MARBA-3410 file (N, C-alpha, C, O; in Angstrom, 1 decimal):
55
1.1,-1.1,-0.1,-0.2,0.0,0.1,1.0,1.3,0.2,0.9,2.2,-0.7 ~ 1.5,1.3,0.7,2.8,2.2,1.1,3.4,2.6,-0.3,3.5,3.8,-0.7 ~ 4.0,1.4,-1.2,4.6,1.7,-2.4,3.3,2.4,-3.3,3.3,3.6,-3.7 ~ 2.4,1.7,-3.4,1.8,2.2,-4.4,1.4,3.8,-3.9,1.6,4.6,-4.8 ~ 1.1,4.2,-3.0,1.0,5.6,-2.4,2.2,6.3,-3.2,2.2,6.9,-4.3
3.2,6.1,-2.5,4.2,6.6,-2.9,4.6,6.7,-4.6,5.2,7.7,-5.0 ~ 4.3,5.7,-5.4,4.4,6.0,-6.7,3.1,6.6,-7.3,3.1,6.7,-8.5 ~ 1.9,7.0,-6.5,1.0,8.0,-7.3,1.2,9.2,-7.2,0.9,10.1,-8.0 ~ 2.3,9.5,-5.5,2.6,11.0,-5.3,3.7,11.4,-6.4,3.8,12.5,-6.9 ~ 4.7,10.2,-6.8,5.8,10.2,-7.7,5.2,11.0,-9.1,5.4,12.1,-9.5
4.3,10.0,-9.5,3.5,10.3,-10.7,2.8,12.0,-10.8,3.0,12.7,-11.7 ~ 2.0,12.4,-9.8,1.3,13.1,-9.5,2.9,14.2,-9.7,2.7,14.9,-10.7 ~ 4.0,14.5,-9.2,5.1,15.2,-9.1,5.4,15.3,-10.8,5.3,16.3,-11.5 ~ 5.8,14.0,-11.2,6.0,14.2,-13.0,5.1,15.1,-13.3,5.5,16.2,-13.5 ~ 3.8,14.9,-13.5,2.6,14.9,-14.1,2.9,17.3,-13.7,3.0,18.2,-14.5
3.0,17.3,-12.7,2.6,18.5,-11.9,4.1,19.6,-13.1,4.1,20.6,-13.9 ~ 5.3,18.6,-12.6,6.9,19.1,-13.2,6.4,19.5,-14.5,6.5,20.7,-14.8 ~ 5.8,18.6,-15.5,5.6,18.8,-17.0,5.1,19.5,-17.4,5.5,20.0,-18.4 ~ 3.6,20.0,-16.6,2.3,21.3,-16.5,3.6,22.2,-16.5,4.2,22.6,-17.5 ~ 4.0,22.4,-15.1,5.1,23.7,-15.0,6.1,24.3,-16.2,6.4,25.4,-16.5
6.3,23.0,-16.7,7.6,22.9,-18.0,6.5,23.6,-19.0,6.8,24.7,-19.5 ~ 5.5,23.0,-19.1,4.6,23.3,-20.5,4.4,25.0,-20.3,4.6,26.0,-21.0 ~ 4.0,24.9,-19.2,3.5,27.0,-18.9,4.8,27.4,-19.0,4.7,28.5,-19.6 ~ 6.1,27.2,-18.7,6.6,28.2,-18.8,7.2,28.1,-19.9,7.6,29.1,-20.5 ~ 7.2,27.0,-20.5,7.5,27.0,-22.3,6.8,28.1,-23.1,7.3,29.0,-23.8
5.2,27.7,-22.8,4.4,28.6,-23.4,4.6,30.4,-23.1,4.5,31.2,-24.1 ~ 4.9,30.6,-21.9,5.4,31.9,-21.3,6.6,32.4,-22.1,6.9,33.5,-22.3 ~ 7.4,31.4,-22.5,8.8,31.7,-23.0,8.4,31.9,-24.3,8.9,33.0,-24.5 ~ 7.8,31.5,-25.3,7.3,31.4,-26.3,6.2,32.4,-27.0,5.9,32.6,-28.2 ~ 5.6,33.2,-25.6,4.7,34.4,-25.8,5.6,35.7,-25.7,5.4,36.7,-26.4
6.5,35.6,-25.1,7.6,36.5,-24.9,8.4,37.0,-25.8,8.6,38.2,-26.1 ~ 9.0,35.5,-26.7,9.5,36.1,-27.8,8.9,36.3,-28.9,9.6,36.4,-29.9 ~ 7.3,36.3,-29.1,6.2,36.8,-29.8,6.3,38.3,-29.5,6.6,39.2,-30.3 ~ 6.1,38.4,-28.6,6.1,39.9,-27.8,7.2,40.9,-28.6,6.9,41.8,-29.4 ~ 8.2,40.5,-28.1,9.8,41.2,-28.2,9.8,41.0,-29.8,10.6,41.7,-30.4
9.1,40.2,-30.5,9.2,40.2,-32.5,8.3,41.2,-32.5,8.8,42.3,-32.7 ~ 7.2,41.2,-32.4,6.3,42.2,-32.3,6.7,43.7,-32.0,6.7,44.5,-32.9 ~ 6.9,44.2,-30.6,7.6,45.3,-30.6,8.5,45.5,-31.3,8.7,46.7,-31.7 ~ 9.4,44.5,-31.7,10.4,44.9,-32.7,10.1,45.2,-34.2,11.1,45.6,-34.9 ~ 8.8,44.9,-34.7,8.1,45.3,-35.7,7.8,46.9,-35.8,8.3,47.8,-36.4
6.7,46.8,-34.6,6.2,48.2,-34.1,7.2,49.4,-33.9,6.9,50.6,-33.8 ~ 8.5,49.0,-33.7,9.5,50.3,-33.5,10.0,50.4,-35.1,10.4,51.5,-35.3 ~ 10.0,49.6,-35.8,10.7,49.7,-37.2,9.2,50.0,-37.9,9.3,51.2,-38.2 ~ 8.3,49.8,-38.3,6.6,50.8,-38.6,6.9,52.4,-38.0,6.7,53.4,-38.6 ~ 7.4,52.3,-36.6,7.2,53.9,-36.4,8.4,54.8,-37.0,8.3,55.9,-37.5
9.6,53.8,-36.9,10.8,54.6,-37.6,10.7,54.8,-39.1,11.5,55.5,-39.6 ~ 9.8,54.2,-39.8,9.2,54.3,-41.3,8.4,55.1,-41.5,8.3,56.0,-42.4 ~ 7.5,54.9,-40.5,6.4,56.2,-40.6,6.9,57.7,-40.3,6.5,58.8,-40.7 ~ 7.9,57.4,-39.4,8.3,59.0,-39.1,9.4,59.4,-40.4,9.6,60.6,-40.4 ~ 9.8,58.9,-41.1,10.6,58.9,-42.1,9.9,59.4,-43.4,10.4,60.1,-44.3
8.5,58.8,-43.5,7.9,59.2,-44.4,7.0,60.5,-44.1,6.6,61.1,-45.1 ~ 6.6,61.1,-42.9,5.9,62.0,-42.5,6.8,63.3,-42.5,6.5,64.4,-42.9 ~ 8.0,62.9,-42.1,9.1,63.9,-42.4,9.0,64.6,-43.9,8.9,65.8,-44.0 ~ 9.1,63.8,-45.1,9.5,63.9,-46.1,7.9,65.1,-46.6,7.9,65.9,-47.6 ~ 7.2,64.9,-46.0,5.6,65.5,-46.0,6.3,66.9,-46.0,5.5,68.0,-46.0
END
């Protein structure tokens, strides 16, 4: 019985770790996407400034 409970606890810990890793990876990927979007916005702002300065 103790071994069964121990295995269940280990399985739960493994599942929790996997879930935490998945969440961490998702957040990391979102941060990368946000950084790319910020770069694109900055580039667009720079281009827009150049265009508006010509007018």
